[in-house]
FIVEX-650855 format. One line per field, with one value per residue: residue number from 1; residue in one letter; x, y, z of N, C-alpha, C, O, CB in turn. Coordinates in pm, whole numbers. Last residue first. Glycine has a CB too. Layout:
N
seq NUM/...
type a/...
nu X/...
nv Y/...
nw Z/...
cau X/...
cav Y/...
caw Z/...
cu X/...
cv Y/...
cw Z/...
ou X/...
ov Y/...
ow Z/...
cbu X/...
cbv Y/...
cbw Z/...
//
This chain:
48
seq 48/47/46/45/44/43/42/41/40/39/38/37/36/35/34/33/32/31/30/29/28/27/26/25/24/23/22/21/20/19/18/17/16/15/14/13/12/11/10/9/8/7/6/5/4/3/2/1
type f/t/f/l/e/k/a/e/d/g/c/n/p/c/v/d/r/p/p/f/i/k/f/d/c/h/p/c/v/e/g/v/l/g/y/r/q/q/k/l/r/w/h/r/p/i/e/m
nu 1037/666/411/57/-166/-237/-294/-495/-353/-186/32/286/228/-30/-59/77/388/693/973/848/616/547/263/13/-176/-388/-213/83/255/519/716/993/1271/1370/1488/1294/1065/1185/1278/1090/1102/1351/1374/1214/1364/1585/1643/1923
nv -2101/-2137/-1914/-1826/-1667/-1434/-1206/-1069/-1009/-940/-1078/-1048/-958/-970/-793/-823/-966/-1107/-1030/-1276/-1512/-1718/-1784/-1871/-1757/-1795/-1767/-1702/-1729/-1558/-1638/-1707/-1776/-1748/-1517/-1307/-1394/-1400/-1123/-898/-869/-749/-512/-380/-324/-196/-47/-18
nw -339/-233/-268/-232/-395/-511/-746/-1003/-1315/-1514/-1655/-1496/-1246/-1032/-742/-485/-471/-314/-541/-704/-910/-1120/-1341/-1376/-1497/-1252/-995/-968/-653/-450/-231/-21/55/306/333/267/428/696/693/716/991/1008/894/1026/1255/1157/843/656
cau 1093/846/487/202/-144/-248/-215/-486/-434/-240/-93/255/312/83/-100/-83/244/564/907/909/652/616/411/112/-115/-397/-340/-64/203/372/667/849/1239/1322/1569/1434/1029/1138/1341/1112/963/1298/1499/1174/1222/1582/1597/1770
cav -2157/-2125/-2042/-1838/-1784/-1426/-1285/-1075/-1040/-791/-1088/-1077/-852/-1070/-799/-828/-860/-1129/-1056/-1251/-1376/-1722/-1700/-1974/-1804/-1763/-1878/-1687/-1795/-1646/-1565/-1735/-1741/-1885/-1640/-1323/-1379/-1507/-1197/-942/-824/-897/-660/-405/-382/-315/-56/-73
caw -482/-210/-340/-179/-391/-380/-724/-892/-1233/-1430/-1667/-1663/-1346/-1143/-898/-522/-488/-342/-423/-639/-826/-1035/-1349/-1362/-1603/-1382/-1054/-1037/-783/-480/-324/-47/-79/278/324/204/311/632/722/596/939/1103/867/891/1258/1185/977/687
cu 1190/895/623/259/25/-196/-194/-392/-425/-365/-192/128/297/115/-1/-118/148/462/752/974/729/690/442/250/30/-314/-402/-105/90/361/566/822/1091/1242/1510/1489/1199/1138/1334/1173/1016/1143/1419/1251/1206/1448/1587/1751
cv -2259/-2193/-2022/-1987/-1780/-1571/-1312/-1230/-1029/-873/-965/-1063/-872/-953/-873/-844/-919/-1003/-1034/-1115/-1355/-1556/-1671/-1911/-1817/-1804/-1875/-1776/-1744/-1659/-1588/-1621/-1774/-1874/-1779/-1471/-1379/-1507/-1329/-1062/-941/-908/-804/-527/-461/-380/-191/-80
cw -403/-322/-275/-247/-343/-343/-574/-848/-1111/-1344/-1625/-1721/-1504/-1212/-964/-650/-508/-394/-442/-628/-728/-1006/-1167/-1335/-1531/-1498/-1204/-1069/-832/-649/-358/-116/-70/138/323/186/232/501/668/587/797/1028/903/844/1123/1230/1052/794
ou 1264/848/680/210/108/-184/-138/-414/-325/-465/-264/120/294/36/116/-216/127/479/694/1041/691/785/361/345/137/-362/-462/-65/-8/434/501/878/1063/1155/1568/1521/1215/1195/1428/1144/973/1097/1422/1208/1189/1443/1581/1841
ov -2335/-2288/-1914/-2098/-1732/-1578/-1224/-1339/-964/-809/-907/-1035/-791/-861/-837/-916/-1036/-916/-975/-1088/-1419/-1503/-1609/-1985/-1790/-1872/-1972/-1860/-1734/-1613/-1657/-1514/-1884/-1957/-1887/-1530/-1457/-1597/-1383/-1129/-1057/-1020/-916/-619/-583/-503/-294/-121
ow -466/-386/-266/-269/-421/-220/-507/-902/-1083/-1310/-1706/-1840/-1597/-1234/-952/-672/-540/-309/-534/-727/-630/-1064/-1099/-1308/-1587/-1589/-1250/-1150/-758/-737/-280/-89/-119/111/333/82/139/440/609/488/792/1048/852/775/1115/1236/984/866
cbu 1183/921/496/203/-191/-395/-116/-631/-457/-318/-116/284/477/13/-112/-155/232/518/966/958/564/698/389/115/-132/-394/-477/-87/176/209/721/754/1325/1225/1653/1537/923/1030/1335/1173/927/1281/1667/1200/1102/1674/1474/1725
cbv -2026/-2205/-2041/-1839/-1850/-1387/-1251/-1054/-1125/-628/-1199/-1215/-866/-1215/-656/-710/-760/-1187/-969/-1332/-1327/-1840/-1509/-2061/-1709/-1656/-1853/-1621/-1932/-1547/-1555/-1758/-1821/-1943/-1639/-1248/-1238/-1533/-1185/-861/-603/-866/-653/-282/-261/-327/-1/-193
cbw -606/-60/-526/9/-528/-334/-791/-848/-1249/-1562/-1600/-1703/-1318/-1264/-972/-487/-595/-223/-314/-648/-774/-1071/-1461/-1488/-1737/-1379/-963/-1138/-769/-410/-408/77/-197/405/426/294/302/666/819/534/905/1327/1007/799/1273/1268/977/648
//
């Protein structure tokens, strides 16, 4: 893995920050723009 990418993703990996879908309450890790469960937009951050 490249050094810049490692530092950019450090908080996400070691802080376990993902997203939660506001429509179906599905927890998503790693964060994505679309919920894999229902297909709606997921933008709310969630710390596991």
